[in-house]
C-alpha positions in Angstrom: 31.6 -39.9 36.7 34.5 -42.1 37.8 36.7 -39.1 38.5 34.1 -37.6 40.8 33.8 -40.8 42.7 37.6 -41.1 43.1 37.7 -37.5 44.3 35.0 -38.1 46.9 36.8 -41.2 48.1 39.9 -39.1 48.6 38.1 -36.3 50.4 35.8 -38.6 52.5 38.5 -40.5 54.5 36.8 -40.8 57.8 35.0 -43.9 59.0 32.1 -43.7 61.4 34.4 -44.5 64.4 37.2 -42.1 63.2 34.6 -39.2 63.0 33.8 -39.9 66.7 37.5 -39.9 67.7 38.3 -36.8 65.6 35.4 -34.8 67.1 36.3 -35.9 70.6 39.9 -34.7 70.1 38.8 -31.4 68.6 36.4 -30.7 71.5 39.1 -31.6 74.0 41.7 -29.4 72.3 39.3 -26.5 72.3 38.2 -27.3 75.9 34.5 -27.6 74.9 32.5 -29.7 77.2 29.5 -31.3 75.7 26.5 -31.1 78.0 25.9 -34.9 77.7 27.2 -37.2 80.4 28.8 -39.7 78.0 30.3 -37.1 75.8 30.5 -37.2 72.0 30.0 -40.9 71.1 28.5 -43.1 68.4 25.0 -42.4 69.7 25.4 -38.6 69.4 26.9 -39.1 65.9 23.9 -41.1 64.8 21.6 -38.3 66.1 23.7 -35.7 64.1 23.5 -37.8 60.9 19.8 -38.3 61.2 18.9 -34.7 62.3 20.9 -33.1 59.5 20.3 -35.8 56.8 24.0 -36.1 56.4 23.9 -39.2 54.3 22.1 -37.2 51.5 24.8 -34.5 51.5 27.8 -35.6 49.4 29.8 -32.6 50.8 29.8 -34.6 54.1 29.1 -38.2 53.3 30.0 -40.7 50.6 28.2 -44.0 50.1 30.3 -47.0 49.1 28.3 -49.7 47.4 29.9 -53.1 47.0 27.4 -55.7 45.8 24.5 -55.5 48.3 26.7 -53.8 51.0 26.5 -50.1 51.6 28.7 -48.1 54.0 29.6 -44.5 54.3 32.7 -42.5 54.8 32.8 -38.9 55.9 34.7 -35.7 55.1 36.9 -33.3 57.2 34.2 -30.7 56.5 31.7 -32.9 58.3 33.9 -33.0 61.4 34.3 -29.2 61.2 30.6 -28.9 60.9 29.8 -31.0 63.9 32.4 -29.1 66.1 31.0 -25.7 64.9 27.4 -26.8 65.7 28.4 -28.1 69.2 30.3 -24.8 69.8 27.1 -22.8 69.4 25.3 -24.5 72.4 27.4 -27.3 73.9 25.1 -27.7 76.9 21.9 -28.2 74.9 23.3 -29.8 71.7 22.3 -33.4 72.4 19.0 -32.5 74.0 18.0 -30.4 71.0 18.8 -33.3 68.6 16.8 -35.8 70.8 13.8 -33.5 70.9 13.6 -33.4 67.1 13.1 -37.2 66.9 
């Protein structure tokens, strides 16, 4: 079990904030304009995490538990997933996530 946890920590290197920055950079590099005035930010990331139940998918998220504190780190695969989902419909991406709430 410990080896699996160590492996997940190695593969899930991105903090919440660094996911936002990485996605922003990837979108800019690919010249994809998100149809949301404020662009890809922490609000949009929280919509993605809730909509796709990311915290329950260890391929994308790893939960660190220290005492009573819990925080998550995220994988490169998660960043790839977000960018590929946005690419499908950049103009309606945020609206479709909001409607599902």
